[in-house]
C-alpha positions in Angstrom: 121.5 127.0 105.8 123.2 124.1 103.9 126.2 124.3 101.6 125.7 126.0 98.3 126.6 124.8 94.8 129.6 126.4 93.1 129.1 130.0 91.9 128.8 129.0 88.2 125.1 128.2 88.6 122.1 129.2 90.6 122.4 128.9 94.4 120.6 125.8 95.8 120.4 124.4 99.2 119.1 121.2 100.7 116.8 123.4 102.9 115.3 124.9 99.7 114.5 121.5 98.4 112.8 120.6 101.7 110.8 123.8 101.5 109.6 122.9 98.0 108.6 119.4 99.0 106.7 120.7 102.0 105.0 123.3 99.8 103.9 120.7 97.2 102.6 118.5 100.0 100.6 121.4 101.4 99.1 122.4 98.1 98.0 118.8 97.4 96.5 118.5 100.9 94.6 121.8 100.5 93.4 120.8 97.0 92.1 117.4 98.2 90.4 119.1 101.2 88.6 121.6 99.0 87.6 118.7 96.7 85.9 116.9 99.5 83.9 119.8 100.9 81.1 119.8 98.3 80.5 116.1 99.1 79.5 117.1 102.6 76.3 118.5 101.2 75.1 115.2 99.8 73.8 113.8 103.2 71.7 117.0 103.5 69.7 115.9 100.5 68.6 112.7 102.2 65.1 112.7 103.6 65.3 109.3 105.1 63.3 107.6 102.4 66.0 107.2 99.8 68.2 104.2 99.5 71.9 104.3 98.9 71.4 103.4 95.3 69.0 106.3 94.7 71.4 108.8 96.3 74.3 107.4 94.3 72.3 107.6 91.1 71.2 111.1 91.8 74.7 112.3 92.6 76.6 110.1 90.1 78.1 113.0 88.1 79.4 114.7 91.3 80.9 111.5 92.6 82.5 110.6 89.3 84.0 114.1 89.0 85.3 113.8 92.6 86.9 110.4 91.9 88.6 111.5 88.7 89.8 114.8 90.3 91.0 113.0 93.4 93.0 110.5 91.2 94.6 113.3 89.1 95.7 115.3 92.1 96.9 112.3 94.0 98.8 111.0 90.9 100.5 114.4 90.5 101.4 114.6 94.2 102.7 111.0 94.2 104.8 111.7 91.1 106.2 114.8 92.7 107.0 112.9 95.9 108.8 110.2 94.0 110.7 112.8 92.0 111.8 114.6 95.1 113.3 111.5 96.7 115.4 110.9 93.6 116.9 114.4 93.3 120.3 114.7 94.8 120.7 117.4 97.4 123.6 119.8 97.6 124.8 118.0 100.7 125.3 114.8 98.6 126.8 116.4 95.5 129.0 119.1 97.0 129.8 117.8 100.5 
C-alpha cells in the first residue's frame, strides 16, 4: 500500500487511484462489448440477394444508434483517461 495523505482528510493511496482507473477501463470495455453484440444479428438477416446498400438502409436506425452510443461511451472513457493522468497521486504530493 502506498503512502497515505495526512490525517486531516480522507485516506487516499496511489493504489486506490490505479484501481479506479482500471475499473473505469473495464466498465467502458464491457459497455462497448455489449453495444456491439446486437450488431452480430444483422448478417443473419441476409439471404444472399440483398446488396450492402439495402442492408444498410434496412438497419440504418440500429447502426446510427450504435454509432452515437459508441461515440458517447468512448468520449466519456477518453475524458476519464485524460483526467486520471492529470490527477496527482499521493506519492507525488506527499513523498
